[in-house]
N, C-alpha and C positions, 0 to 999 in steps of 0.2 A: 616398542621392544627395542633394545640396545642391541646393535649388531656388533661383529667384531671389530669393525674399523672405528667406531666411536666409543668403544670401551675404554676406560683408562688402563694404562699399563699396569700389570699385575692382577687385575679384576679378572678371575677366571674361576668357574664354579668349582674346578678340581682342586684350586689352592685352599678353599674352605675346608674341603674333603680331607685333604692332606692334613691341614691344621688341627682339625678334630681326630684324626686317626693318631697324630703326634701326641696330642694332650692325653689321649687314652693310654698310649704307651706309656708316657712319662709318669702318668698316675699310677697306673699298675706297677711299674717299677718301684715308686715311691712306697706303696702300700706293701709290696714284698719286703722292701727293706725293713720298713717298721715292724713287720710281722715277724721277720728273723731276728731283728734285735730283741724284740720282746720275748720270743721263745728262748734266745741265749740267756737272757736275764732271769727267767723264770726257772730255766734249767740249772742255772749257777746258784740261784737260792736254795734249791733243794739239795745242794752238796754240803756235806757237814764242815768241810774245810772252809767254805765262804761264810758260812753262817756264825763263825766264831765271835760273839759279842764280847768286847773286851772293856772292861770297866775298871778303872784304878781306885782302890779304896783311900790311899793317901798318894798324891802324885810323887812318882820316884820309887815307890815302895813295889809292893806284889801285884800282880794282875789277877784277875778273877774272869773266867771265861765259862761258857757252856760246855765246852771241851776239856775235860780234864787232862788229857793227854797234852794238848797245845798249852794250857795254862801252865803246866810242869815245865814244858820246854821253853816257854818265854820267860818264866821266873829263873830258870837255869842260866838261860842266855843273858838275862839281865844282871845277875849276880856276877857271871864271868865277865862282862863288860865293866863292870864297877872295880872288879879286882884288877 
């Protein structure tokens, strides 16, 4: 059995416990961050403003989108910028 005097500096059973607890806390925070990020992305996808898929028929011409109001606004803004 190794006593306190022959044990190398820094080798204490409490150090291992602190390292394990620290790893568990960091892992928990990382998983919470991933969960919140995924939840934000999924919530954003459900919004109709974010889901506007823009496709150009001819580059520089009119926009086609799944939201007709957005499509009309983008085409009007494009025409205003061209003039």
